[in-house]
N, C-alpha and C positions, 0 to 999 in steps of 0.2 A: 459527889466524889465526897463532898463531906456527909453524907450520907452513911456511908463504904466505912471514911477512914473513925466513923461514931461509935460505929458495929464494931469492930478489932477495939476499940478503947476498951467495949465493955466487959471481952474478955482478957485483960492488961499483958494486950499483946504490946509489945514497940516493935511502933514500924520504923522502916528506915528509908525514906523516901528521897530518891535518885536525887541528885540538885541539879538547877537549872532546866526544871521545864518549857518552861517557854523558850529560851532563847534553844532549846532542841527542838520545840515544835517550829522555831524561828526553818532552823536549818533541814526540817524532814522536806518542807512545805519547796525549801531549796530540791535536795534530792527529786523528791517525788515531778517536780516538771524537768529535771535532762534527762528522766526514768522512762525506759519504752513499757508499760504494765504486761505483761503479764496474765492477763483476766482469767478466770474457769467458769462463771458469771455468778449469778448471784442463787439463792435458794426458792426467792416466790416465783423462777423461771424455771424451774426441772416440770415435767410435767410427774405425776400422780404415778408409783409401776401398778402392774397389775394385780388387783388382791384375788386370789383361790379359795374361793365360799368352802372348797370341800372338808378341806381340815390346815389343822394352823401351819403357821407359814413354818421352816425348821429357819435357825441363823441359815446370817450369809455366807454362801459358800468358797473358793478362795479357789480363783481360775489359775491354773496350767502357764506358768508364765511364756513358752515357749505358743502357744497356742494363742492363736493371732485370730483368730473366730471363732470363737463358742459360740457353740451352740446351731450352728450353719450359713451365720449373717454373711451379708455379702459388703453392707457397705458398716456406715458406723452410723446408724444413723438410733441404736438400741443405747452407746456408749454415753451416758452420763455423768461428768468432768466434778470433782470437787477438791477442792483446796481445803488443806488442811495447812495453818499454823501451825510454827511451838514451839516455845520459847521457856526462860529462865538462864538462870546462875549455871557457868566451867564447873564439869566437873559431878550434875547431877545426871549424868546417865543420858540423853537427850538419842545424839546418833549410836550411842549402839540398842537405842528401846526404837529406832526407827527401823532401822536393820536388822531387829527379830521377825519386826512385821512382812517387810521386804524385801529380805533375802538377797546374803551374802551374788549372789548371781545379778539384780534389781540395780543394787549397791555401787557394782562398778559400771554400770550403767548412770549413776544419780548425775547431774551438774553439781559439779563444785567448782568455789569461790571462795574467796578470804572472806570471812560471815558469817559464810548459805552451804545449808545443802540442800538439794533437791532432791526429792526422789519420788519413785512412780511406785503404785501397788495398782492393778485392775483382780478385783471378786463379783463373779455376775452371779444375779437374783434376780430371781421371778422376769427372765429375757430381757435383761439388758446389763450390759455391762457399766461397772461402777468403775471409776477411773480413779484414784487416790493420788493425787497432785501432793507430797508433803516436802514445804516452808520448811527445815535447819534455819532459825539466827542460832548462829555464834554467841555465847556469851559475855562475850569480854563487851569491855564498852565502847570499845570502837565498832562495834558490829552494829549499833545499833541505828544504824543510816540505813542496815536490811526491815526495823521492821515494817511504816508505812506499806512499801512493795509485798513484803509477805503475809500484811493482813486485809492488805489493800480486801477486799469480796472473799476473801475468804466465809468454806460456808462454818465452819468452825475454827474456837485455838484453847491451843495443850498447853498448859504451864504447869510446866514443869519443878521438884526440887528434890533436894536427897531427903529421903524420910534422917539419914542422922545426920545432919547436919538444917538443924533451926535456923541460922542463919539465910540458905537458902529458902527457907518457907517465908522466911522475915523481906524476902526480895522483889517477890509476887507483887506487892502491891506497887512495884515500879515498873512491872513488864505489866501488869491489868492497866498501870495505867498509860501506861502508852498504847497499848494495845487497845480499847478503846476510842484515843482518837479517834484513829481508823476503819474498827469497827464497833456498830454497833448491835451489830445481830445473829452475830456469830453463835452459835452454841459453844459456853466453855466451859468447860475440866481440868481442873487438877488435878495432878496424879503428886502421888508420894513417890518413889524410885528409889529400890539396892532396898525392897521392900527381904533378900535373905541378911542384908545386915543389919536390919534393923529389927531382925526379931529374936540375935544374938543383946540388940539391948534389956538393964533392966528392966520392969513389967509395970514399974509405977511410970517411966518416963516413957514408955510405950504408951501407957493411958494421955499422960501429959499431953502427947505428937497427935494422937488422936482427937481429942479433945478440943487443940490448937487445929487443927491443921483444918477439922467439920469447921472450927468457925471463920473462916477464910471463905470454905465452899462456898457458904450458906449467905456471906455478908458476899459478896461474888456473884448470884444464885448460878454458881457455881456444881458441875457435876466433880461427886471426889473416887477417885480409885487409891490403891498403891499395885504398885507392881513392880516386878523382877523383871531386867531386861538377862540379867543371867538365867533366868530358870524360865525367864515363858509364860510368866504368874500376868494376867488382866492385860496381856502386850492388846493380842489381838481381838479380847472383849472391851477394848474400849473405844475401834474402831467398826464395831457390829452394832457397841450403842447409837455411835454417831449416828451410822447409816436407817438403822433404826428411831430414830427421833426425826428424823430429817425430812425419810415417808411419809412420819409415823406409822411406820409398822411393827405390830405383833410382837412382840418380844420380852419371852422372860425370866426373865432378867431381875434376879435377889437379893438386896440389898444385905451389905453385911455387916452390924458393927461391935462382932468378936476383938473384943482387942487378943490378939497373937497375932489375928490370922489377915490376908489382905480386904482390906477394908472395899466395900465399894455402898457409895452413898449417893444419894441423886430426888429431885424430888419430880 
């Protein structure tokens, strides 16, 4: 954690660390003991997906939500569940982002409770059904108690900020700290949402925000995507990136560091 903070200080970014970390940890442990954990398994337990030697594979294809048996499978032996956590401040567009990915019909089937939304989407890839279970934690302080159950056993954790609100980027350090208390192995993705509003900012301010966001992502060892839920920019691409990285699948994703365009940066 000290190394993380030092890296951020090198680019002169002011951190806004949430108070009472130790007390929150004790509170989380009490909550954890009283909750029946929904777990979809750990990445190490996933079987490799079959490779096709003849030609490069296309990006993962989406399955019609009404098709309960794609490819003629009769059992759930082809089902690979992936748990994804989504964290960030209020009004960063987290829920709109998830709805854009899963679709409005699946959103209506999701589970909603105070401070936590659960939504599902299934895609079909190489003879397997990839079932995403997305845990969207509310950005209010009273939603912090959901962080342990949302992050536990997640294969990827998404941290979202508003590209037009730099304080939401500064808040990422608090979300990162809490998530890492419960999950040390997940793939991390930093998402700057509301790109459609961001491009209206002065070019100099855009460059500053890009520089800061890249510094945060590198310190976190996270991939960085700029997205727009309104215009469906990079929404599906983020989940394809996670799938390809998790299963070591070749996929020709290109980095894009051009200011004024949706940033894609990874290592």
